[in-house]
N, C-alpha and C positions, 0 to 999 in steps of 0.2 A: 121409203124411197131406196134405201140401201139394199133391202131385200129384193126389190124388183130389179135393181141393177145386177145383183148377183145372179138372179134367175136368168136374165137376158144374157149374161156372160156365159153361163153354162150351155145355153142353146147355141151360141156362136163358136165358142172356143172348144171345139172337139174335132177329132179326126184331122189334126193339123200336124204337119211335119216341119220341125224347126230347121230352117236353112241357115240362119245367122241371127245375130243380135247387135244392136247399136246402143251406145250410151253417151251421155254428155257428162264430162267431168266438171263438177262444180267445185273447183279448188279455190283456195284463198289467194288473193293478190299478194304481191311482194310487201313485206314489212307491215302486214296487218297486225300480227301479235304485238310488235313493238309499238305501233300506233295506239293500240288498245291500252297497253300498259301506261303509256304517257298520258293518255286521256284520263285514266283512273288516278294517276299521280297528281294530275292537275285539279283533282277534287270535283270532277264532273261525274254525276250519276249517270250510269249507262243503262239504257233500256234497249233491248234487241227485239224487234218485231219481225217475225219470219213466218213463212208458210211451211217450213219443214216440220216433220213429225217430232214428237217429244224427244225420242232417243237421239235422232239426228241432230236436233238443236243442242242437246246436251253435249254430244261429242264435238260438234263444231265449237261450242263454247269453251271447252277445254283446249282444243287445238289452237284457237285464236287468243287464248289467255284471257278471255272474258271471265271464265270461271277458273278457280284454282282449287287444289285439293284441300286446302285448309278451310274452305268455306262450308258453312252450314247451308244446304240448299233445300228450301221448302218447295213443294210441288202442289199445284192445284189443278186437278184433272177431273173432267166430268165423269169419266169412266170409273173413278174411285169414289164417287158419291154413293151414299147409302141408298139403295133402291127402295127401301121400306118407307122412306119419308119423301117429302116434296123436294124438288131440285133446289128451291130457295133455302129451305131449312138445312139441307145437306151442305150447301155452299157455306152457310153461316157456321155450321159445325167445323167444316174444314178450315175456314179462315181463323176460327178461334184456336184450333189445334196448331196451325202453322204459326200463329202469333206467339203462342206459348213456347214453341220450339225455337223460334228466332230470338226471343227475349233472353234465352240463356247465353247468348253471345254478346259480350260487352261492346265490342267494336262494330260499328256499322259496316266497315270494310269486310268483315267476316260473314256477312249475311247476303244471301242471294235468293231470288224467288223465280220459279218457273210456273207458267200458267198456260193452259191450252185455250184455243178459240172457243170450243163448246162451253167451257167453264166461264169464259168471259161473257158469252151470250146470256147466261143466267145472271151473272153479276150485274151487267149493264141494265137489265130489266128492272132492277130494284134499287131505289135511291140509297137505302140504308146499307145494302151490300156494297154498292159502289163506293160509298164513303169509307166503309171498313176496309175494303180492298186497297184503296189509295193510302190509308193510314199504314197498313201492313207493308205495302210496296215502298212507301217513303222511308221506312226504317231499313231498307236494303240498299246496298250500293249497286247491285246488279239486278235487273228484272229481265227475264226472257219470256216473251209471249210467242208460242209456236202454234202452227195451224190456224193463223189468223187471216181474215179476209182484208182487202184494202179498206173497207168501211171500218172494220174493227181497229185497224191501225190508226185511222183518223180519230176514232173514239178514244183510244188510249192517249193520244197526244192532247186531245181536248180535256180529258180527265186531269192530266198533269197541269195544263195551263190554268184551269179553273182553280187548282191548288187547294180545294176544300176550304176556301176562305182564308188562306194564308196571306200574310202581308209582309213583304211584297210578294206577289204571285211569282211562281217559278218561271224562268225563261227557258223555252224549249228550242232545240235545234234538231231537225230531222235530216237524215242522210239516206238517200236511196239511189238506185241505179236503173229501175225499171218502171214501166207504166203502172204497175200495181202499187208503187210507192208514192204516186202523185198525190193522192188524198192526204196522206200524213205530211208530205212536204208542204202542201198548201195550208194545212191546219196549224203548223208550228210558226212561232215568231220568225224563225230563220230557217230557210230551206236550202239544202245543199244537194245538188244533183251530180252523180258520177257518170261521166260519159264512157259507156262501155259497149258491150256487144248486144245489150238488150234494148237498143234504140236510144233516142234522145228525148223521150217524153219527160223523163225526170229532170233533165237539164233545162228543157224549155219552160218548165213550171217552177224553177227554183230561183232563189235569190243569188246564189253563187254556184259555179260549176267547177269541178275538178276532174282531172284525168284518172286518178287512182285514189284509193282510200288513204294511202300513206300521206298524200298531200294535205290531208285534214290536219296533220301536225302543224304545218306551217300556217295554214289558214287560221287555226285557233290559237296556238301557242305563240306565234309570232305576230301576224297581222291583227288577229282578234285582240290579243293582249295590248299591243301597241295602241290600237285605235280606242280601246276602252279607256286607257290612261289618258290619251289625247283628248277624248271627248270630256272626260271628267275635269281635266285641266281647263279646257275651254269653258265649261259650264261654271266652274268655281271662279275663274278669273272674271267672267262676265258679271257674276254676282258681286265679286270683290271690287271691281272698278266702279260699279254703280254705287256701292255702299260708301266708298271713299268720297266720291263726288257729293253724294247726298249728305254725308256727315259734315263736310265743309260748308255746305249751304245751310245746314242746321246750326252750326256754330255761328254763322254770320247773322242769323236772325236775332241773336242776343245783343248785337251791337247795331242793329238797324231798327230798333223799336218794335220788333215782331210785326213788321208791316208787310212782310212777304217779299221784300227785295231779294232777288237772287244775287249771289256773290259774283256770278259771271254774266257778262252782257249776253243778251239772247242770241245774237248771230254768231258770237264766238262759241257759245255753248252748243250750238247746233252741230258743230264739227266733231264733238266728242266721240260719238259712236262710230263715225267713219274712221277717224284717225286712230282710234284704239282697237279697231277690228282687224286691220291688216296684220299686225304682229302676232296676235293670238291665233289668227287663221293659219299662219305658217306653222305655229306650234301644233295646231290640230292636224296638220298634214304631214309633218316631217319628224316630230320629236321621237326619240328612241332612248329609253333608259338603259337598255342593254342591247348588245348586238344580237342578230338573229341566231347565231350559233349558240350563244349562251342562254338564250331564251328557250331553245330546243333542248339543251342539255339540262335545264332546270325547270321542268314543267310545273313544279310547285309554285313558281312565281305567278301562275295563272290564277291562283287563289285570291290575288288582289281583287279580281273581278267577281269571282263566285261568292266571295264574302262581302262584297261591296265596300271595300276598305278605302277606295278613293272618292266615293261619293255617298255620304250618309249624314245623319244629323250632326254627329261629332265633327265631321269635316266642315260642314256649314258653319258650326259654331267657331271652329278654329279660323275659318276664312273671315268671319265677321270680326273676330278679335284682331286678326292681322290688319283688316281694313281700319279698325279703330286706331291701332298703333300708327299706321301710315298717315292717317288723317291728323293725328296729334302731332306727328313730326312736321307735316306740312303747315299745320296751324302755328306751331312754335316758330318755325323759320319765317313764315310770312308775318306773324304778329311782331316779332322782334325787328324785322327788317322794315316794317311799315314806318316807324318814326324816322328812320334814316331817309326813306323815300320822301316823307313829308318835308324834311329839312332841305331836301334837294328839289323841292317844288314838283314832286312826282307822286304825291300821296292822294291823288283824286281817286274816286270810285272806279273809273274806267281803267286807269293804269294799274291800280292795285289788283282789281279783279283779273285783268289779263295776265298780270305777273303770277298770281296764284294759279291760274289756269295753266300757265306754262310749266310751273313746278309740278302740277298734277299730271300733265301729259308726259313730262320727263319721268316721273315716278311710274306711270303706267308702262312705259317702254322698258324702263329698268326691270320692272317686275316680270315682264315677259322674258327678258334675257335671263333672269334668275331662275324662272320656272323651267326653261328649256334645259334638258339634260344633254342634248346634242345640238350643234349648230351647223348649218350648211349655208351656201350662198343665198338661198331663198329666205332663210330666217334672218340673216343679216340685212338683206335688202328690204325685207318687210319692216324691220325696225327703222332702218334708214329712210324708207319711204314715208313712214309716219312722221318723222321729224322734219324731213324736207317738205312734205305736204303741208305741215303746219306753218312752216316759214313762208311758203308760197301763198298760203291762205292769208297770212298777215300782210303780205305785200299786196295781194290783190284786193283785199277788203279795207282794212283800216288805213292803209297808206295811199289809197286811191280816192281822191276827193270826190270824183263823180259817183263812185259807189257809196261812200259814206253819206253824201248829200241825199241819196235815195233811201238809205237804210237807217243809219244812225250817225248823224253829224258829230255827236260828242266823241265818237271813236276815232276821229281823224287824227292821224299821226301818233296814236297811242303806242304802237310798237316801238317807234323811234324814241319816245320818252322812256319806255321801259328799258331798252338796251343801252341807253345813254346813262343809266344809273349803275355805277360800278358795283355796289353791293349786290345787285341782281346776279352778276356773274359769280360772285363768291357763293351765294345761296344756291345757284345752279349746280355748283360742285358739292355743296353740303347735303342737299336733299338725297341723292343716291347713296352717299357715304353713310348717312345716318340710317337710311332705310335698309341698306345691305347689312349693317351690323346687327340690327334687330332680326332680320330674316336668317342670317347665319346662325344666330343663337337658337332660334326656333328649329332650324334644320338639324343642328347638332343635337338638340334635346330629343328630337324624334329619332334620330339615328341611334341614340343610346337606349331610349326607353321602349321604342316600338320594335318587337322581335321581327316582324315582317320586314320593316325597313332596314333593320340591322342585317338581316339575311341578304336583302337586295344589295346593300352597300358592300357586303363581303363578296358577293358574286361580281359586282362591278370592279372591285379592286383585283379579284382573281383574274378577270378577263384582261385587266391592264398588265398583270404579270405574264399572262399567256401571250399577250401581244409582244412583250419584250423578248419572249423566248423565240417567237417567229421572226422578229426583227432585231438581231444583235446590234446593228448599227442604227438604232432607233432614232437617235438625235439628228443625224445627218439626213436620214430619209424624211423625217418629220419636217425638217427645215425646207427641204426641196419641195415637198408636197404643199406645205403651207404657203410657200412663196408663190407657187403656181396658182393657188386658190385665193391668195390675198389675205391670209389669216396670220401673218407673221406677228402682228401686234399682240396676239393672244398666246404666243408660244410659251411663256413661263408657266402657264397654268394647265397646259394640255397634257393629257395622258395618252391619247392615241388618236389616229385618224382611221376611220372605217371606210370601206368601199373600194379602195384601189385594188386590194387583193381579194377577189371575190370568194375564193375557196375559204379563206379565213373568215369572211363575213358570215357565211351561213353553215360552214362545216359540212357541206354535202359533197362528198368525193365523187358521186355518180353524176353530178350535174355536168351537162355538156359544155364545151367551150363557148365563149360569148359569140363568136362569129357563126358557129354552127347553130346556136340558138336563134340568132338573127335571121339566118337563112330559112330555118324551119318556121319561124314566126311570120316571115313574109308570105309564106304559102297559105297560112290559115288566118292571117290578118290580126295577129296578136302583137301588141306593142311591148317589146323587150328592152326598151331604153332604160337607163339607170333611173330616170325620173319615174317611169311607170312601175318599175319593179322595186322601188324603194331602196335603191343601191347607190344613192348619191354620196359622194365623199362628204363626210361630216366630221366635226370636231367635238369631242366630248371633254368638257371641263369637269374633272373629278379630283378636286384637291383633298388631301388628307386633313385630319383634324388639326394637325400642327400648322398646315398651310392656311386653313381657315382662321386659326388664331392669329397667325402672322398678318393676314389680310386685315382683320379687325384692328390689330395693334397699329398697323401703318395708318389706317384711316383715322384711328383715334388720335394718334400723335399729330397727323396733319391738321385735323380739326382744332386741336388744342393750340397749335402754332398759329393758325389763321385767326382763331378767336382771340388769342393774346395780342396779335398784331392789331386787330380791330379795337381791342380794349385800350391799348396804349395810344393808338391814334385818336380815339375818342377823348381820352383823358387830356391829351395835348390841346384840345380845342377849348378855349376859355369862353365864358359866357356870363351875362348878367340878365336876370329875369325880374321884371317889374310886375308885381301883382297889384293891379290898381282897382279891380272890382271883384267882389266875391272871393271865395277862398277855395272851395272844394274840400274834400276829406283829407285831413293830415295823416301822415303815416303813423304818428303816435296814437291817433284815435282808432286805428284799425284793430279789428278783432283778431287779425292774423298774428300768429306767434312770432313771425319774422319782423313785425313792425318795430319792436323795441331794438332788435338787433340792427335794423336798418337805420334807426335814429342814432344808434351808437356809432355807426360808420360814417353816415353822411349828414346827420343833423335832422331836425324836424321839418322836412319839406312836405309837399302835398303829392298825392298820387297823380296829379295833373302835370307835374314836372317830369321831364324825361329821366330815365334811369341813369344814375350817376350824378344828378344835381346835388350840390352841397348847400348847406344852410347859408354860408357866407356869400353865395352867388345870388341869393334871392333878396330883392328889395320890396318890402311891404309898404305900399303906398295907398292902401285901401282907405285909411282914415282920412286922407286928403282928397280922394277922388270919388268915393262912393257918394252918389246923390248930387255930385257937382257937374255942371255942364262943362266946365273947363278946370283943369288942375295943372299945377306946375310942380315938377319933382326934380330934385337934385340926385343924380345917379353917380356914385363913386366907382371908378374903375379900379379894381383891386389887382388885376393882372393885365399885362400887355395883350392887346388884341390887334392882330395884323389885318391890314386892309386887303380886300374889301370886307367890312364888317356887316354881316347880314342883319337886317331888322325884319322880324316877322311877328304877327299878332297871333295869339292863341285864345280860343274862346270855346266854352262848352258848358254843360252838355248841349250839343246842338246837332240834331239828326238831319244833316243834309242828305243822307242816304235813305231817308224815309221814302217809301214807295210813291205815295201821292205827291210828295214834295218834288222829287226828281222829275215826275211826269208833268209838273205844272209849268210848262213852257211850250212855245210854238217855234220849233226849229226854223221853219221857213221865215218867220218874222225876224228871228235873230240873224238870219242870213241877208236881211234886207229885201226879201221878196214879198210881193203883195199877198195877203191872206184874207180869207173871207171872215165875216163876223161870226158865222157858225163855227168855224174852226177855232177861233179865239174863245168862244163860249164853251166849247168842248173841253179845252185843256186849262182854262184859266177861270178861277172863281171871280165873282162879280167885283168884290172889293180889290182884287188885284188887276182887274181889267178896266174899271171905270173909277173916276174920282167922284167925290160927293157932288161936284158941279156937273157931272155927266160927261166930262172929257175922257177920251180914250187914253189909257196908259200904254205907252209903247216903249219897250216890249212889256207884255203882260206876264202874269204868273207869279207864284210864290217865290221862286228862285230869284227873279229879278227884283221883286219888291221887298225882299228881306235882306237886302244888301248891307253888309257891315260898313257903317259909315263913320267910325271913329277915325280921327286924323291925329298925326303925330308930327311934332317939330322938335329939332335939336338945335339949340342956339349955336351958331358958329360952324355948323356942318350942313352940307347939302345932301339931301336924301335922294339918291338916284333911283328912278324906277327901272325895273327890269323889262325887257322887251321879249314877249313871247308871241309876236305876231305870226311867226312861222308856224306855230302850232294852232292858231286860231282860225275859225271859219266865220267869225262874226262880221257883219257889215251893216251900215246904216241904209235905210231905204232911199230910193231916188228922190223922193219928195221930203227928205229930212229937213226939218226946221220950217217947212212951208205947208205942212198939212194942217188944216184948220181943226179946232176943237181937239187938240192932242196935247197930252202932257208927256214931255220927253224926259229921259233919265236925268239929264244935267239940271233940270228944274227942281228935282226932289232931293238931290244929294250934293254934298260940298263940292265946290269947283276943284279943290285939291285932289279929289278922287276921280271925278268924271267931268272933264271939260266939255264945253259946248261943241267944239269941233270933233272931239273924240267919240262921244256917244257910246254905243255898245262896244266900240273898239278900245275903250279904256283898259289899260293893263289891270287895274284893280278890279274892274267889273269882270274881265275874263277870268281872273284868278278865282273870284267868288262863284262864278257860274260852273266851275269844275267842282262838283260836289265832293266833299271829303268822304273817304271810305269808312271812317269810324264815327263815333258819336261826339266828335269834337272837330274843330276847324283850326288848322295851322296854315296860314297863308303868308306868303312873302309880301312885305310892305315896301321894301326898297333896300338899298345898301349905302353905307358911308364909305367913301373912297379914301379915307385917311386912317392911319394907325391911331388907335386909342391906347395911350400909354398908361401904365399903372400910376396911380396917385392923382390922375386928373379927374375932373368932375364934369358931368354933362348936365345941362339944364334942359329937361324934357317937358314939353307942353303937350297935354293930351286934351283933345276935344271929345268928351265922353258922350257921344250921341247915341250909340247903340244900347238899347235898354235890355238888360238880361234879368231884371228882377222878376218878370213874369214866369220864368222857368228856373229861378234860383241858380242863375249861371255865374260864371267867373270869366274874367278877362285878364290877359297878360300881354305885355310887349317885351320882346326879347332882343338883346344884342348878342351876337355870337360870331366866332370865327367859323369859317367853313372851308372845306376842300372838296374834292371830287368824291370823297367817302362820307360826306355829310358833316354834321357837327356833333355836339356832345350827346351821346346816347350809348350807354354801355350794354344795352339789352342784347343786341346781336352778338357781341363779343362774349358776354356771359353764357348765352345759350350755346354757342358753338363750343366753348370750353367745357361746359357741362356735358354736352353731347359727346365730345371727344373723350372725356373721362369715362362716360358710360361705355364707349367702344373699347377703351383699354380694359375696363372691368370685364366686359364680355370676352375679350381676348384671354383674360386670365381664367374665365370659366371653362374655356376649351381644354385647358390642361387638367381640369377635374372631371371632364366628360369625354375623355378619350376612350373609344371602345376597347373591349378586351382584345388581347393579342389574337391575330388571325382575322379580325374584323376589317382591317385595312391592309 
């Protein structure tokens, strides 16, 4: 073909007189060499696919700084093949020679490879040659393919994408400006078209379009890097939040008899993904670890993405470890708070689960705030919307009787019960404090040990110093800008505000003024608003190691003080505990090493007694009551107890939170509404639905028919029942007492507990029907409205009706002082003091993990 073309040219091109000549100057665009250098500094392997001749491609390579003089440049050209052998064999010889030549260079950055289109045609026809070529090319930082067709460009991209079986496969980005670049743009994972003089075919077939090659800097080093880190944060947070939730549910299976009971009520749990998505979505849209200017000045930061440092197996492991720590913090706070809730008559399954869910949601929002390196009005609003949305959901669902009657009657007024518990608000403060101390320690550890993160931190602090240089009166300007944006409460921790001074934001002195850009954009339909251009005013919280230590120290001291106050308040509450059936495991019998130490401090009590119970506060009446239908006990009051003195019974192990047990009820029947026999049969076993004589038991179900029916009397004192009618949704049916062949509650249980007129509205029955959250039951029996003075004796009569022998249980009746903070239980105070001490220790660790000078 070439010979025929030459012969035809000889016939035509003769006897011609040259009148003139024209030429097209194919010169480089502005800042192409600088862009190439930054791309290489970012750790990106550069492959140039061009239709130019070999020498032209080499010259352009040097002028654009794709090639440098210090490189060893290997060349694979079809014309250099040995004509004495086949093309495939010659190509194999050349590849072997070039590999040996390149292996002499230690650094990959010093290696380059040039290959021509005819040579590629031979290589692509043989699978072995193609694999060898890819291996040689992968060992080079630069590959230039010249005299290649559009099809060969696409084949080269496909060759890199397939990656010769590498895991993970390489990610390719193709940049082109003409129609001949469309195949390779479409073949790459990411295609970028340059709008130039060669038409818009490349732009129309690309994922992104830019006006000049130099804008690739901002696309990759700024937006590409920002979005990679945002996506990684979004992915890891989504994994983290679900791991924390699942771990809490797993922990709960150990105290719910492994019955599959979820810690969170179903309709409450359904809001989790919605409420936790808004904050992290804002992070995925707006977070910036460094400003655009410093991202462009430090292209090596792009290696976070090329080396997969933000999303890998190690990061997943670290995320799971973080989820484990947060779940343990939530477990510790919730577990130690539960007894206080129980003593305040708010320890039922629904209130406890909603409380833990509230702590979980607070921790999720705190975590998003912690992960954000910068904040703007949208990130603040997203976190606020999550919290406000949850509050509105609680008002619309559990506090709305119409809705709860339809979905879950047991959830009625649960939020009001939760917020009326004062320790709830203390724990609401403790959860983010403890979580932040753990997260700050992890952050500081990575700052010191991870060289990439250490470099990033150094750049962040350098940018802060540069900001101070641009703004000498930084403090007053910050104050005015933050006031306008509503960020004044965060002022003590701020390092700078981005966005107001646009030249400082991206360091581009050639960028046109904002108004001129807006006018230009109006003509071509481009959105140049601060929102679209990622130039929103944002606040970066970048505390130094010393500030982080101070934060941990303040939180630790605060937790210790709050814990000490709770402990002293608990110790001031006097109590008397009467063990009248069963015993449970004694502390002295425990295999735990702390058992003997506990005995030395408090005496030999049982694990069923609340933390802080002393041996002299326990009355052992088992010998007089076990196996007896009625027993009488003399209780000596050793310390003054102020009225009202709460009486509550404790019993266990009893799994009211067992899945089938909780479902064994017909809510409509408990509301006094007519129900079908089929519905009763679906939820209630026969023995809980019918008597031996064939009468219907109303209400039916294990919950109603396992009612705790022990009664207590104190001579000379009236036991006042509490009224929780405002929380209850129970009602007797319209034909109450008149329905034939029916066994009503009052006919099976003592009149002291359930009167004929009360029925299901009995306070004792309502208390029992709220299932306990753990494997034991603490329910209020009543109160004595007289002071019990030290030295006096009470005559207590117990009707021992509830049989616990079948499950080797134990029973107690307790007299105790109470306040709005509960009664005797030191667990929450101990936990907060230990947590505060941990925060103080973490604060001390910061002084031993301060980065080297210059890092901050």
